[in-house]
C-alpha positions as CSV (number, residue, x, y, z in Angstrom):
1,M,0.0,0.0,0.0
2,P,1.5,3.3,-1.0
3,A,2.2,6.1,1.5
4,G,1.3,9.7,0.6
5,L,2.8,13.1,1.5
6,V,2.3,16.7,0.4
7,I,5.4,18.9,0.1
8,S,4.4,22.6,0.7
9,A,5.6,25.8,2.2
10,P,4.4,29.2,3.5
11,A,5.2,30.8,0.2
12,S,6.8,30.4,-3.2
13,G,10.6,30.2,-3.7
14,V,11.6,28.5,-0.5
15,G,12.7,25.1,-2.0
16,K,9.6,22.9,-2.5
17,T,10.7,21.6,-5.8
18,T,14.3,20.9,-4.8
19,L,13.2,19.0,-1.7
20,T,10.6,17.0,-3.7
21,L,13.2,16.0,-6.3
22,A,15.8,15.2,-3.6
23,L,13.4,13.0,-1.6
24,A,12.1,11.2,-4.7
25,R,15.6,10.4,-6.0
26,A,17.0,9.4,-2.6
27,W,14.1,7.0,-2.0
28,R,14.5,5.7,-5.6
29,H,18.2,5.0,-4.8
30,R,16.9,2.9,-1.9
31,G,14.9,0.8,-4.3
32,L,11.5,2.4,-3.7
33,N,9.0,3.3,-6.5
34,V,8.1,7.0,-6.1
35,Q,5.2,8.7,-7.9
36,C,5.0,12.5,-8.0
37,F,2.2,14.9,-8.7
38,K,2.0,18.7,-9.0
39,S,-0.8,20.5,-7.2
40,G,-1.9,23.5,-9.3
41,P,-1.4,24.8,-12.9
42,D,2.3,24.4,-13.4
43,Y,3.5,23.1,-16.8
44,I,7.2,22.8,-15.8
45,D,7.6,20.9,-12.5
46,P,6.1,17.6,-13.7
47,A,9.0,17.1,-16.2
48,F,11.5,17.5,-13.2
49,H,9.4,14.9,-11.3
50,A,9.7,12.5,-14.2
51,A,13.5,13.0,-14.3
52,A,13.8,12.3,-10.6
53,T,11.5,9.2,-10.5
54,G,11.4,7.7,-13.9
55,R,7.6,7.9,-13.8
56,A,5.4,10.4,-15.5
57,S,3.9,13.1,-13.2
58,V,0.7,15.0,-13.8
59,N,-1.1,18.0,-12.4
60,V,-4.0,17.8,-10.0
61,D,-6.1,21.0,-9.6
62,S,-9.0,21.5,-7.2
63,W,-10.2,24.7,-9.0
64,A,-10.4,23.1,-12.5
65,M,-11.0,19.4,-11.7
66,D,-13.7,17.5,-9.9
67,R,-12.9,14.9,-7.2
68,G,-13.5,12.1,-9.7
69,T,-10.9,13.4,-12.1
70,I,-8.4,14.0,-9.3
71,A,-9.0,10.4,-8.0
72,H,-8.5,9.1,-11.5
73,L,-5.2,10.9,-11.9
74,V,-3.7,10.0,-8.6
75,S,-4.7,6.4,-9.0
76,R,-1.5,6.0,-11.1
77,G,0.3,5.9,-7.8
78,A,-1.4,2.7,-6.7
79,D,1.6,0.6,-7.5
80,A,4.2,3.0,-5.9
81,D,5.8,2.7,-2.5
82,V,5.5,6.4,-1.8
83,V,3.6,9.3,-3.4
84,L,4.6,12.9,-3.3
85,A,2.4,15.8,-4.2
86,E,4.3,19.0,-4.6
87,G,2.3,22.1,-3.9
88,S,2.2,25.5,-5.5
89,M,2.8,28.9,-3.8
90,G,1.9,28.7,-0.1
91,L,-0.1,25.9,1.5
92,F,-3.4,27.7,1.7
93,D,-3.0,30.0,-1.3
94,G,-5.8,29.8,-3.9
95,V,-8.4,32.0,-5.4
96,A,-11.2,33.9,-3.6
97,A,-14.0,32.0,-5.3
98,R,-14.4,28.3,-5.1
99,G,-14.0,26.3,-8.3
100,V,-15.1,22.7,-9.1
101,S,-13.8,21.1,-5.9
102,G,-11.8,23.9,-4.2
103,T,-9.9,27.1,-4.6
104,G,-6.8,25.6,-6.2
105,A,-4.9,25.6,-2.9
106,T,-2.5,22.8,-2.1
107,A,-4.4,22.3,1.2
108,D,-7.4,21.2,-0.8
109,I,-5.4,18.3,-2.2
110,A,-3.9,17.4,1.2
111,E,-7.3,17.3,2.8
112,M,-9.0,15.5,-0.1
113,L,-6.4,12.7,-0.2
114,G,-5.7,12.6,3.6
115,W,-2.0,13.1,3.1
116,P,0.1,14.9,5.8
117,V,2.0,18.0,4.8
118,V,5.8,18.4,5.1
119,L,6.5,22.1,5.2
120,V,9.7,23.6,3.8
121,I,10.5,26.6,6.0
122,D,13.1,29.2,5.0
123,P,14.0,31.0,8.3
124,S,16.3,33.6,6.7
125,G,16.1,36.8,8.7
126,Q,14.2,35.2,11.5
127,A,14.5,32.6,14.2
128,Q,11.7,31.7,16.6
129,T,9.2,33.4,14.4
130,A,9.6,30.5,12.0
131,A,7.9,28.3,14.6
132,A,5.0,30.7,14.9
133,I,4.5,30.6,11.2
134,A,4.6,26.8,11.2
135,A,2.2,26.6,14.1
136,G,-0.2,29.0,12.4
137,L,-0.2,26.8,9.2
138,R,-0.7,23.7,11.3
139,D,-3.8,25.1,13.1
140,Y,-5.3,27.2,10.3
141,R,-7.6,24.6,8.7
142,P,-9.1,21.5,10.3
143,G,-8.6,18.5,8.1
144,V,-5.1,19.5,7.0
145,R,-2.5,17.6,9.0
146,L,1.1,18.8,9.4
147,A,3.7,16.0,9.5
148,G,6.7,18.2,10.3
149,V,9.1,20.7,8.7
150,V,12.4,20.8,6.8
151,L,14.3,24.0,7.4
152,N,16.1,25.4,4.3
153,R,18.9,27.9,4.0
154,V,19.8,28.0,7.7
155,A,22.6,30.5,8.3
156,S,24.6,28.7,11.0
157,P,24.4,26.0,13.7
158,R,23.3,28.6,16.2
159,H,20.6,29.8,13.9
160,E,19.4,26.2,13.4
161,D,19.4,25.6,17.2
162,L,17.2,28.6,17.9
163,V,14.7,27.6,15.3
164,R,14.7,23.9,16.3
165,R,14.1,24.7,19.9
166,A,11.1,26.9,19.1
167,L,9.6,24.3,16.8
168,N,10.1,21.6,19.4
169,D,8.4,23.8,22.0
170,A,5.5,24.1,19.6
171,G,5.2,20.4,19.2
172,I,6.3,20.4,15.6
173,A,8.7,17.7,14.3
174,V,11.9,18.9,12.5
175,F,13.0,16.4,10.0
176,G,16.2,18.2,9.1
177,A,17.9,21.5,8.3
178,L,19.6,22.4,5.1
179,P,22.5,25.0,5.0
180,R,22.8,27.1,1.9
181,H,24.2,25.0,-1.0
182,A,24.4,26.8,-4.4
183,E,25.2,23.5,-6.2
184,I,21.6,22.4,-6.0
185,S,19.9,25.6,-7.0
186,L,17.7,25.2,-10.1
187,P,18.0,27.9,-12.7
188,K,15.0,30.2,-13.2
189,R,13.5,32.5,-15.8
190,H,10.5,34.7,-16.0
191,L,7.8,31.9,-16.1
192,G,9.5,29.7,-13.5
193,L,12.3,27.2,-13.6
194,V,14.3,26.6,-16.8
195,Q,12.7,23.4,-18.2
196,A,14.1,20.1,-17.4
197,E,14.7,19.1,-21.0
198,E,16.9,22.2,-21.5
199,Q,19.3,21.2,-18.7
200,A,21.8,18.6,-19.9
201,E,23.0,18.0,-16.3
202,I,19.7,17.7,-14.7
203,G,20.3,14.1,-13.6
204,K,23.5,15.0,-11.9
205,L,21.9,18.0,-10.2
206,I,19.1,15.9,-8.8
207,D,21.6,13.3,-7.6
208,E,23.6,16.0,-5.8
209,A,20.3,17.3,-4.2
210,A,19.5,13.8,-3.1
211,R,23.0,13.3,-1.6
212,F,22.8,16.7,0.2
213,V,19.3,16.3,1.5
214,G,20.2,12.7,2.6
215,E,23.0,14.1,4.8
216,H,20.9,16.7,6.5
217,V,17.3,15.3,6.6
218,D,16.1,12.1,8.4
219,L,14.7,10.3,5.3
220,D,13.3,7.5,7.5
221,A,11.4,9.9,9.7
222,V,9.9,11.7,6.7
223,L,8.8,8.3,5.2
224,R,7.3,7.2,8.5
225,S,5.2,10.4,8.7
226,A,3.5,9.5,5.4
227,A,-0.1,8.3,5.5
228,S,-1.0,4.8,4.2
229,W,-3.2,5.4,1.2
230,S,-5.6,3.2,-0.7
231,P,-6.6,4.8,-4.0
232,Q,-10.3,5.2,-4.4
233,A,-12.1,4.0,-7.5
234,A,-12.7,7.0,-9.7
235,S,-16.3,7.6,-10.8
236,N,-15.2,9.3,-14.0
237,G,-12.1,9.8,-16.1
238,L,-10.5,12.9,-17.4
239,N,-13.5,14.4,-19.3
240,V,-11.2,15.5,-22.1
241,T,-12.2,15.3,-25.8
242,P,-9.2,15.1,-28.2
243,P,-9.1,17.8,-30.8
244,G,-8.8,15.2,-33.6
245,Q,-8.0,11.6,-34.4
246,R,-4.4,12.5,-35.6
247,I,-2.9,15.6,-33.9
248,A,0.1,17.4,-35.2
249,L,1.7,18.8,-32.0
250,A,4.4,21.4,-32.0
251,R,7.0,20.3,-29.5
252,D,10.4,21.8,-28.8
253,A,12.0,24.5,-26.5
254,A,9.6,27.1,-27.8
255,F,6.4,25.0,-27.6
256,S,6.5,22.8,-24.5
257,F,3.8,23.9,-22.1
258,V,1.4,21.0,-22.3
259,Y,-0.3,19.5,-19.3
260,P,0.7,15.8,-19.3
261,H,-2.8,14.8,-18.3
262,M,-4.1,16.4,-21.6
263,L,-1.8,14.3,-23.8
264,E,-2.6,11.2,-21.9
265,A,-6.3,11.8,-22.2
266,W,-6.0,12.4,-26.0
267,R,-4.1,9.1,-26.3
268,A,-6.6,7.3,-24.0
269,A,-9.4,8.4,-26.3
270,G,-7.6,6.8,-29.3
271,A,-5.9,9.9,-30.8
272,E,-2.5,9.7,-32.3
273,I,0.0,12.5,-31.7
274,A,2.6,13.4,-34.3
275,T,5.1,15.9,-33.0
276,F,7.1,18.4,-35.0
277,S,9.6,21.1,-34.2
278,P,9.1,24.6,-35.5
279,L,12.6,25.6,-34.3
280,A,14.0,22.9,-36.6
281,D,11.9,24.4,-39.4
282,E,9.5,21.5,-39.5
283,G,5.9,21.8,-40.6
284,P,3.0,19.9,-39.3
285,D,2.3,16.4,-40.5
286,M,0.0,16.9,-43.5
287,S,-1.7,13.6,-42.7
288,A,-3.0,15.0,-39.4
289,D,-6.5,16.4,-39.1
290,V,-5.7,19.1,-36.6
291,C,-2.6,21.1,-35.5
292,W,-2.0,22.2,-31.9
293,L,0.6,24.8,-30.9
294,P,1.1,24.8,-27.2
295,G,2.6,27.6,-25.1
296,G,6.2,27.9,-24.2
297,Y,8.9,30.5,-24.8
298,P,8.4,31.8,-28.4
299,E,9.7,35.2,-27.2
300,L,13.1,33.6,-26.6
301,H,13.2,32.1,-30.1
302,A,11.2,34.7,-32.1
303,G,14.0,35.3,-34.6
304,T,14.3,31.6,-35.3
305,I,10.6,31.2,-35.7
306,A,10.4,34.1,-38.1
307,A,13.2,32.6,-40.2
308,S,11.7,29.1,-40.3
309,A,10.2,29.4,-43.8
310,R,9.2,25.7,-44.1
311,F,7.4,25.8,-40.8
312,R,5.5,28.9,-41.6
313,A,4.5,27.8,-45.1
314,G,3.6,24.4,-43.9
315,L,1.4,25.7,-41.2
316,R,-0.4,28.1,-43.5
317,A,-1.0,25.3,-46.0
318,F,-2.4,23.1,-43.2
319,A,-4.7,25.9,-42.1
320,E,-6.3,26.3,-45.5
321,T,-8.3,23.1,-45.0
322,R,-7.9,22.0,-41.3
323,P,-8.1,23.5,-37.8
324,V,-5.1,25.0,-36.2
325,H,-5.2,26.0,-32.5
326,G,-2.7,27.8,-30.4
327,E,-2.4,28.3,-26.6
328,C,-0.7,31.3,-25.1
329,G,2.8,31.3,-26.8
330,G,1.3,29.2,-29.6
331,Y,-1.5,31.8,-30.0
332,M,1.2,34.5,-30.3
333,V,2.9,32.5,-33.1
334,L,-0.4,32.3,-34.9
335,G,-0.5,36.0,-34.8
336,T,0.9,38.7,-37.1
337,A,4.0,39.8,-35.1
338,L,5.8,39.3,-31.8
339,T,8.1,42.0,-30.4
340,D,10.8,40.5,-28.2
341,A,12.3,41.9,-25.0
342,D,14.9,43.9,-27.0
343,G,12.2,45.7,-28.9
344,V,12.8,43.8,-32.2
345,R,9.6,43.0,-34.1
346,H,9.4,39.5,-35.7
347,E,6.9,38.4,-38.2
348,M,4.9,35.4,-37.1
349,T,2.6,33.1,-39.2
350,G,-0.2,35.6,-39.8
351,L,-3.0,33.2,-39.4
352,L,-4.5,35.6,-36.9
353,G,-4.2,39.3,-36.4
354,L,-2.8,39.2,-32.9
355,E,0.2,41.4,-32.1
356,T,2.1,41.0,-28.8
357,S,5.2,42.5,-27.3
358,F,7.6,41.5,-24.5
359,A,9.4,44.9,-24.7
360,R,6.7,46.3,-22.4
361,R,6.2,43.5,-19.9
362,R,2.8,43.1,-18.3
363,M,2.0,40.0,-16.2
364,H,-1.2,38.1,-16.9
365,L,-1.8,35.4,-14.3
366,G,-4.8,33.5,-13.0
367,Y,-7.4,30.9,-13.6
368,R,-9.8,31.4,-16.5
369,L,-13.3,30.1,-17.2
370,A,-14.2,30.5,-20.9
371,A,-17.6,30.1,-22.6
372,L,-16.9,29.4,-26.2
373,A,-18.8,31.6,-28.7
374,A,-17.7,29.4,-31.6
375,P,-16.2,25.9,-31.8
376,M,-12.5,25.2,-31.3
377,P,-10.8,21.8,-31.9
378,G,-12.3,19.3,-29.5
379,H,-15.0,21.6,-28.1
380,Q,-18.3,22.9,-29.4
381,A,-19.7,26.4,-29.2
382,G,-21.2,26.9,-25.7
383,A,-18.7,24.7,-24.0
384,R,-17.3,25.9,-20.7
385,L,-13.5,25.5,-20.5
386,R,-11.4,25.8,-17.4
387,G,-7.8,26.9,-17.8
388,H,-4.9,29.0,-16.6
389,E,-3.1,32.0,-18.0
390,F,0.4,33.1,-17.3
391,H,2.5,35.3,-19.5
392,Y,4.3,38.7,-19.6
393,S,3.3,40.0,-23.0
394,T,1.5,43.2,-23.8
395,I,-1.3,42.9,-26.3
396,F,-1.0,45.5,-29.1
397,A,-3.8,44.2,-31.2
398,Q,-6.4,41.4,-31.0
399,P,-8.6,42.3,-34.0
400,D,-10.2,39.0,-35.0
401,T,-13.6,37.7,-34.0
402,P,-13.5,36.8,-30.3
403,L,-13.4,33.0,-29.6
404,A,-15.0,33.1,-26.1
405,V,-16.3,35.2,-23.3
406,V,-13.6,34.7,-20.6
407,H,-13.9,35.3,-16.9
408,D,-11.2,35.2,-14.2
409,A,-11.7,33.3,-11.0
410,T,-13.7,36.1,-9.4
411,G,-16.2,36.1,-12.3
412,A,-14.9,39.3,-13.8
413,V,-14.9,39.5,-17.6
414,I,-11.4,39.9,-19.0
415,A,-10.2,41.3,-22.3
416,E,-8.2,38.2,-23.4
417,T,-11.0,36.6,-25.3
418,G,-9.0,34.5,-27.7
419,S,-9.5,34.8,-31.5
420,R,-10.8,33.0,-34.5
421,R,-10.3,33.5,-38.2
422,G,-10.9,30.8,-40.8
423,H,-9.6,27.5,-39.5
424,A,-7.4,29.2,-36.9
425,T,-8.2,29.7,-33.3
426,G,-6.2,30.7,-30.3
427,T,-6.5,31.4,-26.5
428,F,-4.2,33.0,-23.9
429,F,-5.2,30.4,-21.4
430,H,-4.0,26.8,-21.3
431,L,-6.8,24.3,-21.2
432,I,-7.0,22.1,-18.1
433,A,-10.5,20.6,-18.2
434,E,-14.0,21.1,-19.6
435,D,-17.0,21.6,-17.3
436,R,-19.4,18.7,-17.7
């Protein structure tokens, strides 16, 4: 029977991912099968989980998914020895208005699955106050159980002793304390960590993290704190309709933000996926019946995309007779032009009139609920789609017919409606699930 734990923290940026990867790899070195999940709408961390465990990781999201869908997704951990769910942001951070089964907070998943929480606490600039924070998180919400804490970035043995004593007085277990160690820092960029597939030495970095954490954290105590867990039979599957029978999927460093559960759902429904690389100047498979351009980092590769004549010509030819859909970065590439951070304007494919710029950064972040005004691949007009938007582009023009009426998590209508023209459609949000 697998044992489940949630790795969370009071805030972002304190080391949740590093600890999750280190624990997973350390236990794997001991011969245990480890399954990871990511709570919340993060497209990057699941690839790191897979690198650490050798098993595919998927997102679970209480705002966008119902309990049956979450149960279906986590059931893949039934044959594991230990299951780790890595949280997003702080433990209780979610949106103000409840979604399908919660607010998107990591605490929702912990309570729903009955898994205890291991908190990563960074006590930089404080000492006993770290215990007050941990105690507050422990007591904030009935049903969420704290297993203990791992201290990260402690400044000195004296600093560690002060924090440990306070935590012990509060009745909170301390599994270990990590001094600062630059060698296990994961590189970052504006949308989060640099992707796992872009880091040639990722395996060595995870091994070093596992070694370091193994020296400073009681791995046996952490494992004993996990809750025995029997996966519940799911009443329903993923509720995802593939956009076509054969899907041409852009896939490279510029087009990589795809939720793993979406691809699995497409394949489970019998769809075939044929990947191609726009950065390698490849066009979509002309035998496919739909083309999908996911998000990613087109702004970092705008010059290469603009110069990829075969890709652009192939996509235009495909769109003359078949649907093409782009999400976020993919939507920007379907547009007329993209201006990079240096102010250089690059011509895109021109299937839509969208123009965006990264020279004037503006953050767009949050859950989205879209009511389709017209069909898009896999979904009919009137469908209600739940997704998430995160980018730093400024929209200069969005002149085409709106694709949807889009609301944020509070119910407010937003301007990023998506677009449609001919066979081309695009959205700024990444699709997570359809309301059923």
